[in-house]
C-alpha positions in Angstrom: -103.4 168.8 21.4 -106.2 169.4 18.9 -108.2 166.8 20.8 -107.8 168.1 24.5 -109.3 171.9 22.6 -112.1 169.7 21.5 -112.9 168.2 24.6 -111.8 171.6 27.0 -113.5 174.6 24.8 -112.5 178.0 25.8 -110.2 176.8 28.1 -107.4 179.1 29.0 -103.6 178.2 28.4 -102.6 177.9 32.2 -105.7 174.7 32.1 -104.4 173.1 29.0 -100.7 172.7 30.7 -102.7 171.4 34.0 -104.1 169.0 31.8 -101.5 168.1 29.6 -99.8 167.2 32.7 -102.6 164.8 34.2 -102.0 163.1 30.6 -98.2 162.2 30.9 -99.0 161.1 34.1 -101.8 159.0 33.6 -99.3 157.5 30.0 -96.8 156.9 33.6 -99.7 155.5 35.3 -101.1 153.2 31.9 -97.3 152.0 31.2 -96.4 150.9 35.1 -99.9 149.1 35.0 -98.7 146.9 31.7 -95.8 146.3 33.8 -97.1 145.7 36.6 -99.3 142.6 34.3 -96.4 141.3 32.7 -95.0 140.4 36.0 -97.8 138.8 37.7 -98.6 136.6 34.0 -95.0 135.7 34.4 -95.6 135.2 38.1 -99.2 133.1 37.0 -96.8 131.0 34.3 -94.7 130.5 37.5 -97.4 128.9 39.4 -99.0 127.1 36.8 -95.7 125.5 35.9 -95.5 124.4 39.8 -99.1 123.9 40.1 -98.6 121.2 37.5 -95.8 119.3 39.3 -98.0 118.6 42.6 -100.2 117.1 40.3 -97.3 115.1 39.0 -96.1 114.1 42.5 -100.1 113.3 43.5 -99.9 110.9 40.9 -96.7 109.7 42.2 -98.3 109.8 45.6 -101.3 107.5 44.4 -99.1 105.1 43.1 -96.8 105.3 45.8 -100.1 104.5 48.7 -100.8 101.7 46.0 -97.0 100.0 47.1 -97.9 100.5 50.6 -101.7 98.4 50.9 -101.5 95.0 51.7 -98.7 93.2 49.6 -96.4 96.3 48.9 -94.8 97.9 51.8 -94.4 96.7 54.9 -93.7 98.8 58.1 -90.3 98.8 58.0 -89.9 99.5 54.8 -91.6 102.8 54.8 -90.2 103.9 57.8 -86.6 102.9 56.2 -87.6 104.9 52.7 -88.4 107.9 54.2 -85.7 108.4 56.9 -83.5 108.1 54.2 -85.0 109.7 51.5 -84.9 113.4 54.1 -89.0 112.5 54.3 -91.9 112.0 56.7 -95.5 110.4 56.0 -96.2 114.1 57.5 -94.5 116.1 54.8 -96.2 113.9 52.2 -99.2 114.6 53.5 -99.3 118.6 53.9 -98.1 118.7 50.4 -100.8 116.4 48.8 -103.8 117.8 51.6 -102.7 121.9 50.4 -100.9 121.6 47.3 -104.3 124.0 45.8 -105.2 125.8 48.8 -101.4 127.0 49.8 -99.5 129.5 46.9 -96.4 129.5 49.7 -96.8 125.3 49.9 -96.8 125.6 45.8 -93.8 128.2 45.8 -92.1 125.8 48.5 -91.6 122.8 46.4 -89.0 122.1 44.0 -88.1 119.1 41.8 -86.0 117.1 44.1 -89.2 116.7 46.6 -90.6 115.1 43.1 -87.9 113.3 42.5 -86.8 111.8 45.5 -91.0 110.6 46.4 -90.7 108.9 42.5 -87.5 106.7 43.7 -90.1 106.3 46.5 -92.4 105.1 45.0 -90.4 102.7 42.7 -89.1 100.8 45.4 -90.3 97.3 46.7 -90.8 95.6 49.4 -87.2 94.0 51.0 -88.7 92.2 53.5 -91.3 89.2 52.7 -92.5 89.7 48.9 -93.9 86.4 47.8 -91.5 84.1 45.3 -91.8 82.0 43.2 -89.7 78.9 44.4 -90.3 76.3 42.1 -88.5 78.2 39.6 -85.4 78.3 42.3 -85.3 75.1 42.9 -84.0 74.2 39.5 -80.7 75.6 41.1 -80.8 72.6 44.0 -77.1 72.6 45.0 -75.8 69.3 47.5 -74.3 71.1 50.5 -72.6 69.1 52.8 -70.3 70.4 55.7 -66.6 70.5 56.1 -66.1 69.6 59.4 -62.0 70.0 58.8 -63.2 73.7 59.3 -65.7 73.5 62.0 -65.1 75.9 64.5 -64.7 75.7 68.7 -67.2 73.7 70.5 -69.0 72.7 67.3 -69.9 69.1 66.2 -70.5 68.2 62.7 -72.9 64.4 62.0 -71.5 61.7 60.1 -73.5 62.7 57.1 -71.8 66.1 57.3 -75.4 67.8 57.2 -75.8 69.0 60.2 -74.2 71.0 63.1 -74.3 72.2 66.9 -72.7 73.5 69.5 -71.5 71.5 72.1 -68.8 72.9 73.7 -67.9 75.6 76.5 -68.4 79.0 74.8 -65.5 80.2 73.3 -66.8 82.7 70.6 -70.0 84.2 69.7 -70.4 82.8 66.3 -68.2 79.4 66.0 -68.8 78.7 62.4 -68.4 75.3 59.6 -67.5 76.0 56.2 -69.5 73.7 53.1 -66.9 71.8 50.9 -68.6 72.7 48.0 -67.2 76.1 46.8 -68.3 78.9 43.9 -66.9 80.4 41.7 -69.4 80.4 39.0 -73.3 79.4 38.0 -76.7 79.7 40.4 -76.5 77.8 43.5 -79.8 77.0 45.4 -79.9 75.3 49.5 -81.8 75.1 52.6 -81.3 75.2 56.2 -83.8 74.3 58.7 -83.2 76.6 62.1 -85.9 75.1 63.7 -86.9 76.9 67.3 -82.6 78.2 67.6 -82.8 81.1 69.3 -79.1 81.9 67.5 -78.1 81.2 64.3 -75.1 82.6 61.6 -75.8 81.4 57.7 -74.6 82.8 54.7 -72.0 82.8 52.5 -67.5 83.4 52.7 -64.8 84.3 51.3 -62.5 83.1 53.7 -61.8 79.8 53.6 -59.3 79.4 57.4 -60.9 81.0 59.6 -63.0 78.9 61.6 -65.3 81.5 64.0 -67.6 84.6 61.9 -66.3 87.9 64.2 -69.5 89.7 65.1 -68.8 92.7 63.0 -67.3 91.4 59.9 -65.2 93.8 57.7 -65.4 91.8 54.6 -66.4 89.1 53.0 -69.2 87.9 54.7 -73.1 87.7 53.6 -75.1 86.8 56.1 -78.6 86.6 57.5 -78.4 86.1 61.2 -81.3 85.9 64.8 -79.6 86.8 67.8 -80.7 88.3 71.3 -82.3 85.3 72.5 -84.6 84.9 69.2 -86.2 88.6 69.1 -83.5 90.4 66.7 -82.6 89.2 62.9 -79.8 90.7 60.6 -78.7 90.9 57.6 -74.9 91.2 57.6 -72.6 92.5 54.9 -71.0 94.5 51.9 -74.0 95.6 49.3 -73.7 97.7 46.2 -77.3 99.0 45.3 -80.9 99.4 46.3 -81.1 96.0 49.4 -79.6 97.6 51.8 -81.4 101.2 50.7 -79.0 103.9 49.1 -77.8 105.8 52.6 -76.1 101.4 54.0 -74.3 100.8 50.3 -70.7 99.8 51.2 -71.8 99.2 54.8 -71.2 96.6 57.0 -72.9 97.7 59.8 -76.3 94.9 60.2 -79.5 95.7 58.8 -82.4 94.6 61.0 -85.1 93.0 59.4 -88.9 92.3 60.2 -90.2 89.1 58.9 -93.7 88.9 59.0 -93.8 84.9 60.3 -92.0 83.2 62.1 -88.9 81.8 60.4 -87.9 77.9 60.8 -86.1 77.0 57.8 -84.1 79.8 55.3 -83.0 79.1 51.9 -79.9 80.6 49.9 -80.0 81.5 46.3 -76.5 82.6 45.2 -76.5 83.7 41.2 -72.6 84.1 41.1 -72.8 85.6 37.5 -75.4 88.2 38.6 -73.5 89.4 42.3 -76.8 89.0 44.1 -77.4 86.3 46.9 -80.8 86.5 48.6 -82.4 84.6 51.4 -85.5 83.3 51.9 -88.4 82.8 54.9 -89.3 78.8 53.1 -92.9 79.7 56.0 -94.2 76.8 54.6 -94.5 73.7 51.6 -96.7 77.3 49.7 -95.6 80.2 51.4 -92.2 80.9 50.8 -91.0 84.7 50.7 -87.8 86.7 49.9 -86.0 88.5 53.2 -83.3 89.9 52.1 -80.9 90.4 48.5 -77.6 91.1 48.9 -75.6 92.6 45.5 -72.2 92.6 45.4 -69.4 92.0 42.5 -68.1 88.6 43.6 -64.5 87.9 42.3 -63.1 85.8 45.3 -63.7 81.8 45.7 -67.5 81.6 48.0 -67.6 78.9 50.8 -71.8 78.0 52.1 -70.9 79.1 55.5 -73.0 78.0 58.9 -73.1 79.2 62.4 -75.1 77.5 65.3 -74.0 80.0 68.4 -73.2 79.2 70.7 -75.9 79.7 73.5 -78.0 76.4 72.7 -77.7 72.8 71.4 -80.3 72.9 69.1 -78.6 72.3 65.3 -78.4 73.7 62.5 -79.5 70.9 59.6 -78.8 71.5 55.6 -81.8 70.1 53.4 -81.6 67.0 51.7 -83.6 66.4 48.6 -84.1 63.1 46.5 -83.7 63.1 43.0 -86.7 64.2 42.1 
């Protein structure tokens, strides 16, 4: 109060009382301003953290775009990953374009979004990456057809390397097994499919079945061509990454989009690792991975072949010389 008296000489008691009241009001306003400043500082810190998260998101997105460039994702894989993770390309674009200027957008971005885009960026294209075919050829296995397992209408040639449909149509996918049985190890074989419009190749755990079901429930891992040569599909149960996560434990056909016409199929079974990979042998210098099933094989596995029942053209197993 002595301080107030110095600035208010000759003031009355009423003036002193009014000044005290104003001073108390100023103190209260100052306290409230300090609280608001502290609140704004906390909000600013939260916004800075979210901004840092979006900077990380942009870095992940840039890496993703590199994988989406030629030689990375194909259009099919990009579309599948976006749909399966609940993202659209427009959402990702809006996150990157607006992350500096839009406070509301920053506040609505969650770490879950960043994690999802990180997961996307770690995917590899499942359609046709290049492969080191020479390394796989070291695991060549001489596969021969077993005529005793041939389904209705199928004819196997004398050296058991070729099968074709010659009868009346009774089933969509009459099949024949290979004589070789796999319970361990790594094995590679090739089949010429040529210009056929219908065929299915892969492995099976059903030694007694001579017809591949249209919708196999268990025990088949196949790549097939149907719809008069217009639809490539992978059919079989896979436990990890290929097919993508939402198709795990599923027998639903997975559409395959190939960059090149398929005339010859390579199959590589790594029984120990639980992988069956299919390759498009486009020509001697260009060979591409089409699809990989991952599964914990525990039963006897047989190579299985079906030329379909819509044309007379054969499936022919490739023979390799001793070199």
